[in-house]
C-alpha angles and dihedrals in degrees: 000000000000126000090241096053139035133190115258135180104299097355143351140304113223128198107220131190106206129200107195126200095040124155090249138003114256145144104248099190145272123302119192093269107021147025106251115224136173119205127195093216124092121242093252126121092347094300094131092048092051091048090048091052091048093048094048092047089055093043094050094037097239134127114277089241089061093067122076134167102231101174135022102033091165098032134086089230111065140170113226125191115214117190118208148109133288090286088067091059090047091052091051090050091051091054094052115103114244 
């Protein structure tokens, strides 16, 4: 288990550090304590949170409905729950720095 993610019922919870208003949405990499992500949406009316959920669903190969911001709606540091199978945990493990 990495320090930026933990297993949860039916998936993982991921700590994410978000930079909104970027030129394009992308997963930048893993810092010691969080997955670093840039999103092209502005932090207005939940746009950045929706874009984050869409990006993480694509990145972890899950349905968009399987990704939910559960903590930090108005913060750059968020906790996101991603529901999925054992492959989801394996993908998170592969992203963790050694």
